[in-house]
Each structure stands twice: as C-alpha cells, then as structure tokens.
C-alpha positions as CSV (number, residue, x, y, z in Angstrom):
1,M,-27.9,-25.7,-10.0
2,T,-25.1,-26.6,-12.6
3,T,-23.6,-23.5,-13.9
4,T,-20.1,-23.1,-15.8
5,L,-18.8,-22.5,-12.2
6,G,-19.8,-25.8,-11.2
7,T,-22.1,-26.6,-8.4
8,L,-22.1,-25.3,-4.9
9,E,-21.6,-29.0,-3.9
10,E,-18.7,-29.4,-6.8
11,L,-17.2,-26.2,-5.1
12,H,-17.2,-27.6,-1.7
13,H,-15.9,-31.2,-3.2
14,A,-12.9,-29.6,-4.6
15,A,-11.9,-27.6,-1.5
16,S,-12.0,-30.7,0.5
17,A,-10.2,-32.7,-2.2
18,G,-7.4,-30.0,-2.2
19,T,-7.0,-29.8,1.6
20,G,-8.0,-33.3,3.2
21,L,-10.4,-31.6,5.4
22,D,-14.6,-31.8,5.3
23,D,-15.5,-29.4,8.1
24,F,-16.7,-26.1,6.7
25,G,-18.2,-24.7,10.1
26,N,-21.7,-23.3,10.5
27,P,-23.4,-23.7,7.0
28,D,-25.2,-20.1,7.2
29,Y,-22.7,-19.0,4.3
30,R,-24.4,-21.3,1.6
31,E,-27.3,-19.2,0.8
32,A,-25.2,-16.1,0.2
33,M,-22.7,-18.3,-1.7
34,Q,-25.4,-19.7,-4.0
35,V,-27.0,-16.0,-4.7
36,L,-23.6,-14.9,-5.2
37,M,-22.6,-17.7,-8.0
38,E,-26.0,-17.3,-9.8
39,S,-25.1,-13.4,-10.1
40,Y,-21.7,-14.3,-11.6
41,I,-23.3,-16.7,-14.2
42,H,-26.1,-14.4,-15.0
43,D,-25.2,-10.9,-14.5
44,A,-21.3,-10.8,-15.0
45,G,-20.5,-11.6,-18.6
46,L,-17.8,-14.0,-17.3
47,T,-15.1,-14.8,-20.1
48,E,-13.3,-18.1,-19.7
49,A,-10.3,-16.4,-18.0
50,G,-13.2,-14.9,-15.3
51,V,-14.7,-18.1,-14.7
52,Q,-11.4,-19.5,-14.1
53,R,-10.6,-16.9,-11.6
54,I,-14.1,-16.6,-9.8
55,R,-13.9,-20.5,-9.5
56,A,-10.4,-20.0,-7.9
57,M,-11.4,-17.2,-5.6
58,L,-14.2,-18.9,-4.4
59,G,-12.3,-22.1,-3.9
60,T,-9.7,-20.2,-1.7
61,V,-12.6,-18.8,0.5
62,L,-13.8,-22.1,1.1
63,E,-10.4,-23.7,1.9
64,T,-9.7,-21.0,4.2
65,R,-12.9,-21.6,5.9
66,L,-11.7,-25.1,6.3
67,R,-8.4,-24.0,7.3
68,L,-10.1,-21.9,9.9
69,R,-12.2,-25.0,11.5
70,Q,-8.9,-27.2,11.5
71,A,-7.1,-24.3,13.4
72,Y,-9.9,-24.1,16.1
73,T,-9.8,-28.0,16.6
74,R,-6.3,-27.6,17.2
75,W,-6.4,-24.4,19.7
76,P,-9.9,-24.4,21.1
77,K,-8.9,-21.7,23.6
78,A,-9.0,-19.2,20.8
79,A,-13.1,-19.1,20.8
80,D,-12.4,-17.5,24.4
81,V,-10.1,-14.7,23.4
82,A,-11.4,-11.2,24.1
83,I,-10.8,-8.3,21.6
84,R,-10.7,-4.9,23.3
85,R,-11.0,-1.6,21.9
86,P,-9.9,-2.6,18.5
87,L,-9.0,0.0,16.0
88,F,-10.7,0.5,12.7
89,V,-9.8,2.6,9.8
90,T,-12.6,3.1,7.0
91,G,-14.0,5.4,4.6
92,L,-14.5,6.0,0.7
93,P,-11.6,3.6,-1.1
94,R,-8.6,5.5,-2.3
95,T,-8.9,7.8,0.5
96,G,-5.5,6.9,2.3
97,T,-6.7,4.1,4.6
98,T,-3.9,1.9,3.0
99,A,-1.0,4.0,4.3
100,L,-2.8,5.1,7.4
101,H,-3.3,1.5,8.5
102,R,0.0,0.5,7.6
103,L,1.5,3.2,9.8
104,L,-0.7,2.6,12.7
105,C,0.5,-1.1,12.5
106,L,4.1,-0.1,13.1
107,D,3.5,0.1,16.5
108,P,4.6,-2.9,18.5
109,A,1.7,-2.8,20.7
110,H,-0.6,-2.9,17.8
111,Q,-1.2,-6.0,15.5
112,G,-2.8,-6.3,11.9
113,L,-4.0,-8.9,9.7
114,E,-0.9,-10.1,7.6
115,H,-2.1,-11.1,4.1
116,W,-0.8,-14.4,4.3
117,L,-2.5,-15.4,7.4
118,T,-5.8,-14.4,6.0
119,E,-5.7,-17.2,3.8
120,A,-3.8,-19.7,6.4
121,P,-5.4,-18.6,9.7
122,Q,-3.3,-19.8,12.7
123,P,-1.8,-18.4,15.8
124,R,0.9,-16.0,14.3
125,P,4.1,-17.7,14.2
126,P,7.4,-16.0,15.0
127,K,8.3,-13.6,12.2
128,S,11.8,-15.2,11.7
129,S,9.8,-18.5,10.8
130,W,7.5,-17.0,8.1
131,A,9.9,-17.5,5.1
132,D,10.1,-21.0,5.7
133,N,6.5,-21.6,6.4
134,P,4.6,-23.4,3.3
135,D,1.6,-21.1,3.6
136,H,3.9,-18.2,3.4
137,Q,5.5,-19.4,0.4
138,R,2.5,-20.2,-1.3
139,M,1.3,-16.5,-1.0
140,Q,4.5,-15.1,-2.0
141,Q,4.5,-17.3,-5.3
142,F,0.9,-16.2,-5.9
143,L,1.7,-12.4,-5.5
144,D,5.0,-12.9,-7.8
145,A,2.6,-14.3,-10.2
146,H,0.1,-11.3,-9.9
147,H,2.7,-8.8,-10.2
148,E,4.2,-10.4,-13.2
149,A,0.8,-10.5,-15.1
150,K,-0.3,-7.2,-13.8
151,P,2.6,-5.0,-13.2
152,E,0.7,-1.8,-13.1
153,M,-1.2,-3.0,-9.9
154,K,2.1,-2.3,-7.9
155,G,1.7,1.4,-8.4
156,I,-2.0,1.3,-7.6
157,H,-2.1,-1.2,-4.6
158,F,1.1,-2.9,-3.9
159,M,0.7,-6.0,-2.0
160,S,2.9,-8.7,-0.1
161,P,2.6,-11.6,2.2
162,D,3.9,-9.7,5.1
163,M,2.0,-6.6,5.0
164,V,-1.1,-6.0,6.6
165,E,-4.1,-6.1,4.5
166,E,-7.8,-5.2,4.3
167,C,-10.0,-7.2,6.7
168,W,-12.7,-7.9,4.2
169,R,-10.8,-11.0,3.6
170,A,-12.1,-12.2,6.8
171,E,-15.9,-11.1,6.1
172,R,-15.6,-12.7,2.7
173,L,-15.6,-16.1,4.7
174,S,-19.3,-15.3,5.3
175,M,-19.6,-14.6,1.4
176,R,-21.5,-11.6,2.5
177,S,-18.9,-8.8,1.3
178,I,-19.2,-5.9,-1.0
179,A,-15.7,-6.4,-2.3
180,F,-17.3,-9.1,-4.6
181,Q,-18.7,-6.4,-6.3
182,N,-15.8,-4.4,-7.0
183,T,-14.3,-6.8,-9.7
184,A,-17.6,-8.0,-11.3
185,H,-20.9,-6.4,-12.3
186,L,-23.2,-8.4,-9.6
187,P,-26.5,-6.4,-9.3
188,T,-28.6,-9.4,-8.4
189,Y,-26.1,-10.2,-5.5
190,S,-25.6,-6.4,-4.8
191,D,-29.5,-6.0,-4.5
192,W,-29.5,-9.3,-2.2
193,L,-26.5,-8.4,0.1
194,A,-28.1,-4.7,0.5
195,A,-31.0,-6.0,2.4
196,R,-29.3,-8.6,4.7
197,D,-27.9,-8.4,8.2
198,M,-23.9,-8.2,8.1
199,A,-23.6,-9.9,11.4
200,P,-22.5,-13.1,9.9
201,A,-19.8,-11.3,8.2
202,Y,-18.5,-9.6,11.6
203,G,-18.8,-13.1,13.2
204,A,-16.4,-14.6,10.6
205,H,-14.3,-11.5,11.2
206,R,-13.9,-12.1,15.0
207,E,-13.1,-15.8,14.4
208,M,-10.2,-15.2,12.2
209,L,-8.9,-12.2,14.8
210,R,-9.2,-14.7,17.6
211,M,-7.3,-17.1,15.9
212,I,-4.4,-15.2,14.5
213,G,-4.1,-13.0,17.4
214,L,-4.1,-16.1,20.4
215,D,-0.5,-15.4,20.9
216,D,-0.6,-11.6,21.0
217,L,-3.2,-11.3,23.3
218,D,-1.8,-8.0,25.2
219,R,-1.5,-6.4,21.4
220,R,-4.5,-4.0,20.1
221,W,-6.0,-5.1,16.9
222,V,-5.6,-2.5,14.0
223,L,-7.9,-3.4,11.3
224,K,-9.0,-1.7,8.0
225,S,-11.5,-1.8,4.9
226,P,-13.9,0.3,3.0
227,S,-16.4,-2.4,3.6
228,H,-17.0,-1.1,7.0
229,L,-19.0,1.7,5.7
230,F,-21.6,-0.8,4.8
231,G,-21.8,-2.5,8.4
232,L,-21.4,-0.4,11.2
233,D,-24.2,-1.6,13.0
234,A,-22.8,-5.0,13.1
235,L,-19.1,-4.0,13.5
236,M,-20.4,-2.1,16.8
237,A,-22.7,-5.0,17.9
238,T,-19.7,-7.3,17.5
239,Y,-17.1,-5.0,19.0
240,P,-19.0,-2.5,21.3
241,D,-15.9,-0.6,22.4
242,A,-14.3,-0.1,19.0
243,L,-12.4,3.1,18.0
244,V,-13.2,4.0,14.3
245,I,-11.2,6.3,12.2
246,Q,-13.1,7.8,9.0
247,T,-11.0,8.9,6.1
248,H,-12.1,11.8,3.8
249,R,-11.4,12.7,0.3
250,H,-13.3,14.5,-2.0
251,P,-15.8,12.0,-3.9
252,R,-14.7,13.2,-7.5
253,T,-11.2,12.1,-7.0
254,I,-12.0,8.8,-5.3
255,V,-14.8,7.6,-7.8
256,A,-12.2,8.0,-10.6
257,S,-9.4,6.7,-8.6
258,V,-11.6,3.2,-7.5
259,S,-13.0,2.8,-11.0
260,S,-9.3,2.9,-12.5
261,L,-8.2,0.2,-9.8
262,N,-11.4,-2.2,-10.4
263,H,-11.0,-1.9,-14.2
264,S,-7.4,-2.8,-13.9
265,A,-7.9,-5.5,-11.4
266,S,-10.9,-7.1,-13.6
267,A,-9.1,-6.8,-17.0
268,G,-10.0,-9.5,-19.2
269,T,-12.5,-11.4,-17.1
270,S,-15.9,-10.0,-18.2
271,T,-17.6,-9.0,-21.4
272,V,-20.1,-6.7,-19.6
273,F,-17.7,-4.8,-17.0
274,T,-16.8,-2.2,-19.4
275,A,-15.3,1.3,-18.3
276,D,-18.7,2.9,-18.3
277,V,-20.3,0.0,-16.4
278,V,-17.5,-0.2,-13.9
279,G,-17.8,3.7,-13.2
280,R,-21.5,3.3,-12.9
281,D,-21.3,0.7,-10.2
282,C,-18.5,2.4,-8.3
283,L,-20.7,5.4,-8.1
284,D,-23.6,3.7,-6.9
285,L,-22.1,1.4,-4.4
286,W,-19.9,4.0,-2.8
287,A,-22.4,6.7,-2.6
288,R,-24.8,4.4,-0.9
289,G,-21.8,3.2,1.5
290,A,-21.2,7.1,2.6
291,E,-24.8,7.3,3.0
292,T,-25.3,4.2,5.0
293,F,-22.0,5.0,7.4
294,R,-23.3,8.7,7.7
295,A,-26.5,7.7,9.2
296,A,-25.5,4.8,11.3
297,R,-22.5,7.0,12.7
298,Q,-25.1,9.1,14.6
299,K,-26.2,6.6,16.5
300,Y,-23.0,5.9,18.6
301,D,-21.0,7.9,21.0
302,S,-18.7,10.8,18.9
303,A,-15.8,10.0,21.3
304,Q,-15.3,6.5,19.7
305,F,-14.7,8.4,16.3
306,A,-12.0,10.3,14.8
307,D,-12.0,11.9,11.2
308,V,-9.1,12.1,9.0
309,Y,-8.6,14.1,5.7
310,Y,-6.5,12.9,2.8
311,E,-4.8,16.4,2.5
312,D,-3.7,16.7,6.1
313,F,-2.6,13.1,5.8
314,V,-0.6,13.6,2.9
315,A,0.8,17.0,4.4
316,D,2.1,15.7,7.6
317,A,1.3,11.7,8.2
318,P,3.2,11.3,11.3
319,G,1.3,14.3,13.0
320,V,-2.1,12.8,12.1
321,V,-1.0,9.6,13.7
322,E,0.0,11.5,16.6
323,A,-3.6,13.4,16.7
324,I,-5.2,10.0,16.7
325,Y,-3.5,8.8,19.6
326,R,-4.3,11.6,21.8
327,Q,-7.8,11.5,20.4
328,F,-8.3,8.3,21.7
329,G,-5.9,8.3,25.0
330,L,-3.6,5.6,23.3
331,P,0.0,5.4,24.6
332,S,2.7,6.6,22.0
333,S,6.5,7.1,22.2
334,R,9.3,8.9,20.3
335,E,10.4,5.5,19.1
336,V,6.7,4.8,17.5
337,H,6.8,8.5,16.2
338,A,10.2,8.3,14.4
339,G,9.3,4.9,12.9
340,V,6.1,6.4,11.6
341,A,7.8,9.2,9.7
342,A,10.8,7.1,8.6
343,S,8.2,4.8,6.9
344,H,6.2,7.4,5.6
345,E,9.3,8.7,3.9
346,Q,10.3,5.4,2.6
347,S,7.0,4.7,1.2
348,K,7.4,7.7,-1.3
349,A,10.3,6.3,-2.6
350,D,10.1,2.7,-2.9
351,E,7.8,0.5,-5.0
352,R,4.9,1.1,-2.6
353,R,4.8,4.5,-3.8
354,P,1.4,5.4,-5.6
355,V,1.5,5.6,-9.4
356,H,-1.6,5.8,-10.7
357,H,-3.6,8.1,-13.3
358,Y,-7.5,8.5,-13.8
359,S,-10.2,10.5,-14.9
360,L,-14.1,10.4,-14.4
361,S,-14.6,10.8,-18.0
362,D,-12.5,7.3,-18.4
363,F,-15.6,6.0,-17.0
364,G,-18.5,7.7,-18.5
365,L,-19.1,9.9,-15.5
366,T,-19.1,13.7,-14.8
367,E,-18.6,16.0,-12.0
368,S,-22.0,16.8,-11.6
369,E,-23.2,13.4,-11.5
370,V,-20.8,12.6,-8.6
371,D,-21.9,15.6,-7.0
372,A,-25.5,14.9,-6.9
373,K,-24.9,11.3,-5.8
374,F,-22.7,12.5,-2.7
375,A,-24.8,15.5,-1.8
376,G,-25.0,14.8,1.6
377,Y,-21.8,13.5,2.4
378,V,-19.9,16.4,0.6
379,D,-22.3,18.9,2.5
380,E,-21.3,17.3,5.8
381,Y,-17.4,17.0,5.2
382,F,-16.5,19.2,2.5
383,S,-19.1,22.4,2.7
384,A,-17.6,25.8,3.5
385,T,-19.5,25.1,7.1
386,A,-17.7,21.9,7.8
387,A,-15.6,21.6,10.8
388,H,-12.4,20.9,8.9
C-alpha cells in the first residue's frame, strides 16, 4: 500500500541505505507496522510536518532493529544472558515514575537503559568514552535541536543522552507499543493493539537488555514505563521473578498533566489531534491501562509488588527509596542513601525541575468524567478504606 509515509518496503529500504545493513531480524513486527502506518494515514490527520516526523520516527525504529541484529552478530553470547529479579517502575504517567526510576538507578549495583543506547544498542561502553562515541554525539545533537525547538519540554520531561529513559523504546522495536498513541490520534491501531498479545514487545525488550548489559552481568536492571500497565502478563512471562513498583496519584491530576505533555509534544503534527481529542484519548487509554493492570496484578504473588504514592514520594523521596529496598530485600548502604538524597535535592533546583501548568478544562474534560472512568482504581487506592 502506498501512503504519504511511503510503503513498508520503502521505509525498510531507506533504513538499510542509511545504515548499510539489511538484517531486520524476525519479521513478526511487520503486520503491526502496517496497521500502525495505515492508522497514521487514515486516522491521525498528519500535517506535512507530522508526516516528516512520523517517517523519521519509524526510520529510527527500523535502524535500531538493524543495529541490534548487527550487535548480536558481533556479540552472540548476549543471547545467553540471564536477567535476574529486574526491578520495574510503572504506574499512570505523571505519577513520579521518572524521578523514582532515576533515583533507583543511582545505586552502582543497578543499571538502566541510557537514552543513547536505546537507539544504538551495544554492550555498554565505559562511561569515560561516551562523549567521543559517534552514536552518543548523534543523540546529543538530536536532543539539542529538540530542546531548541521545544524549550517548554525541558520543564515537562527533561532528557539527555546519558539519562536513563523509558523502556518503551525497547518495546517499540516490535511495533507493539502504546507509546505511538501518545502523540497521535490512532483509534484503528489502538483497537488492534488492545486485542493482541504483548509477548513480542517483551521479547524485543529482553533482547535489548541482554545486549546492553552484556558487560554488566552483576548489576540489577531497573526499568520504567507506564506502558507496563498494559502488559503485565507478558512482562511476568518474560521475567517471572520481576519486582514491580506501582506509583499512584489521583487520576484527576494525571489526566490533565499527561494531556498537556502529549499536546505539547505533538504540536504542529496533526489537524485532528486537538486539545479535546488529546484529552479524550488520554482519558480512555489510561483508564483502560489502570483497570488492565489492576485485574492482572491479582494473579501474581503480592510479595513481588510495592506501591508508592506521589505525595509520599514528594515529601520524602529518600525514605520511599529505602522502604522499597527493605520490602524487596535489596542491599543498601549509607552511600547509596546519601546519593539519593543529594540527587533529589539537586533535581529541585536545576533544569530537571518540574515546571508544568495544566487543567482538565483545557482538554474538554471534567472531574466527574475522570472519576467515572477510574472508579475501580480510585476506589481501591484512594478511598477512605484504602490501606494508604
């Protein structure tokens, strides 16, 4: 099928031409990619700028697939790497997942997915060499341009090549990821994905972790993404001994916040992804995510889960981190505690500090609509009888 994005084959050819590689790995992602592309064209109302951005994004995903397959050719022993007791941070977006994830990754015994390596997967090189690495330099140039074009995003979700980022960047190699829905109106793809097994997404996730962590086998993986709300069964099938932290904040606040984030991130790319559509899509998507996770979580050992409330985290982030260590029986130290406390204080003052203003009414929503959609979740975690 020919579209303004080009055909599936044209995008593959462009990725091969740009990298000099031609092994995309298992072709099981192609159906998902075709559905996604058709939804972008028929549903998303892409502007010329939107077409360019989506084409570039899809090209990046394909190029990353190529680079990951090349890495496995060079380091085949990565396929045998065991990932033990990985720690996952998930929850509704804008609930403190990013800040908590970054604090947990300060522990030298832990490792996360550094942003630049998610697009250039390879065994993690010594940090002293990163600045001279062409892949790292390429990511730095991209983020510099991004921050120059959208300076407001620094205060909403700050990014740098060295920082650990969300692991949907690994999942999207399967073309099965709710991340695509955050910056475009994609009802056809959304309905298709909701009816599909997420196992391929976690297969791609594990492949990336094994490669990047090949030289850090003794360090625990700490991952983070709100997208895990939709894939707990596949996550636990892939990582049966996973430890999962669920963060909580009242949906009235988070729906407005994530709507603002998505609206800013997608500005200029669509004629239909207006504020009201953004708000409605966010409300429907994350209400489904909260309920999907709530139902799935009941199947698994409660000892593998911990809950963190946003208000508690803001009031005492180091204390929350220590409580997580105690609950899961993870070794800690005074040095780790001091590092967490220092980094948390610094984050309030430097360019990582949150600067973000939003309201439900900006996106055509009311508190009563949010309460109705999240009734089960709110009743369990925010009612007067909740354990918190």
